[in-house]
N, C-alpha and C positions, 0 to 999 in steps of 0.2 A: 668783348666784354671787359670791364675792368677786373683786375686781379687783386684779391685781398688775402692776407694770410690769417689763419685762425688755428690756434693751438688747442689740442684736446688731450685728455687722458683716457686711455682705454679702460673700460669698466669690465670687471669680471662678475660683479654682483649686479643683479637687476631686480626689478619688482618695485612695488609701491613704496615700501619703507625706505629702500635705498634712494629712490627718486626724491622723496621728501627730504632726506638728509642732504642731498646735493643742493636742492633749492634753498634750504636754510643757509647753506654755505655760499650762496650767490653763484651757484653753478647750474647749468641747464643739462638735463639728460638728453642725449641725442642718439640717433641710429644712422649708420651709413650703409646704404644698399649698393650692390654692384660689385664687379670684380670677382664674382663667383662666391661671395660670402657676405654675411651680415656682421657689422662691427658696432658694438655699443660703446659710446664714449661720453664724456662730459666736457663742456667748455664754459668759459667765463660768460656770465650773463650780460655784462656791459659790452664786451667785445662782440658778442652775437647780436645784441640789440642794434649796433651800428650797421650791421649787414641786413637785418630784418626790416628795420624801420627806414627804408629808402626805396624809392620807386625804380631804381636801376637794378639790373641783374648782374651779379658778380660771378666770376670764376674764382672759386675759393680754393686756395692752397691749404689743405689740411695737414697739420703736423701732428701725427698721433704717435707720440713716444719715439720720434725719430723717423717714422715711416711717413714720407711725404707723397701726397697724391692730389689730383685735381677733382673737385666736386662742385655741385651746384645745390643750392637750397631748394628742396622740393615742397615741404609743407611745414607750417609752424602752428602750434597750438597755444592759445592764450587763455589766461584766467578770465572767466566771464564778467567779473566785477572790476578787478584791478588792472586788467590787460597785461599782466606780467607774463613773460614767456615761460611756458610750462614744459614744452617739448619741441624738438626739431628733427626733421628727417632730411637726410642728404642723399644724393645719388652721385656715385663716382663717374667721372667723365673719362672717356677714352678719346684721345686726340684723333684717332682714325675712324671713329664711329659718330654719326650725326646725333645731335642732342635736340630735344624739343624744349623750348623756353618761351616765356611770355615777355615781349619787349614793348616798351612804351613808344608811341608814335608821336613825333613832333612835326608840326607844320612849318614850312618855310615860305616867307613872302606873303603878299596880299593878293587874294583872288581878284580877277578882273571884274567878277560880278559884284564884289564888295565895293569896288570903286564906282560902280554904277548905282549904288544905293542898296545892294542886297546885304544879307546877314549870313555869316558863316556859322554852320553848326557841325561840330565834330561828334559823331555818334559812337565811334570806336576809338578809344584812347590807348588801347593795348592790342597787339596782334600776336597770335600764336605762330611761331616759326620753327623751322627745322633746319639745322646746318651743322657743319663740323665746328667743334668748340673754338678752334682758332679763327673762324670766320664770323663768329657771332659778335655783332657790335654792341656798344653800350645801350644804344637806342636806335630806332628807325627814324629817318627823316624824309619828308615828302614835300616837294615844291608845288605850291598851289596857285602860282601866278596865273596859270592858264584857265582856271576854273571859272566858267561863266555863270551869269544869273540863271537860276533854274536848273543847273547841272548837278547831278549826283556822281560821286566817285565811289566805286565799289571795290571790293577786295580784288576782283579779277583785273582791275585797272592798274594795280600796283605791281612793281617789279623791283626786287632788291637782289643784287649780285650775290650768288652763292647761297641764297636762302630760299626755302620753300614755304609758302604761306599755307597754314593749316585751317584758317577760317573758311567758312562757306563762301564761294566766289560771288554769290549774289548779295552778300551782306553790304549794306551802305556804310562807308567809312566817314564820309563828310558830304555836305551839300550846301549850296548857296541859294537862298530863297529870299523873296521880298518880305520885309517885315510885315507882320499881320495887320497893323493899323493901315499901312499904305496899301496893302492888297485889298482891304475892305473899302478903302476910299475910292479906288479906281472905278469899280462898277457903279458906285453911288454917284460919282460925278457925271457918268454917262446917262443916268436916268433923268427923266423930266422932273422939274421942280414940283413939290407937293402943292396941290390946289390949283395948278395951272389948268386953264380951260382947254379942252381938246380942240384941235383944229377943225374948222368946218369942212364937211365933206363936199367935194366939188359936185356941181350939178351934173347929172348923167347927160351925156351928149345926145343920146337917142331917146330922151324923154318925149312922150307924145303930147301935143297940144290938144286941149279940149275941142271936139268937133262943133262947128257952128250949126245952130238949129235952122231947119228950112223955114222960109218966109210963109206966113199965113195966107191962104187964098181969100180973095175978095169975092 
C-alpha cells in the first residue's frame, strides 16, 4: 500500500461539545484503536479528506505529538446532507500481524471471449484480503487474456502472493457473455420464417390400396 503521513493532536477532552468546536475549526475528531489502548485525537479536515476520498488504501503514518505509528483508516462518518467528514476511526498496524483490508481489483488485458464478440462484466470491483502490512499492495491486478466466451471467474480462481482472500470462494468476480441482443437473435435465426407452409408429409410406404370388387355373375 502507499504510505501517507497524517499529523494529529491528542485530545484530552471528548464529547459532543468538544467535537463541534473541532469541526468549526476545520478539524475532525478521530479515534485510534489498537496497541492495547484507545487514543482520541483530531486532524486537519482537508488532509484527511485526501485520504478518505480516494479508492486506494493507504498505510497511514500517524504523528500524534511526536509519537509515530502506522495505522489504516477503518471507518468514516459523513454529514447526511453536506457529506462533510464528521468522524474517523483508525486501527493501529503491527508489521508482524496480518491486517484485513479492502483492495480494488483492476483487470489487465482483453479477454479472448471479448475478441470473439462477447462482453466483459466485472461483478466484484473490490476484494477483502488479509496479509502482513508490508505485503499489502496499492491494488490487486488480474490478467483476463485467457477468459473465454461464456466463462466465469470466481474468487477461488484468483491467487495473489502473500495474501489470503476473505470473500466467499463461489462469488463470481467477472464473466464474459454474449450481448443480449445477439444471444436472442441466434435462436430466432434458427426458427422457420413466420407464415411458411409446413412441408408435406411423405406418403406412408405401407399404405394399403383399395381392394377390387368381385365381378358380377351372369
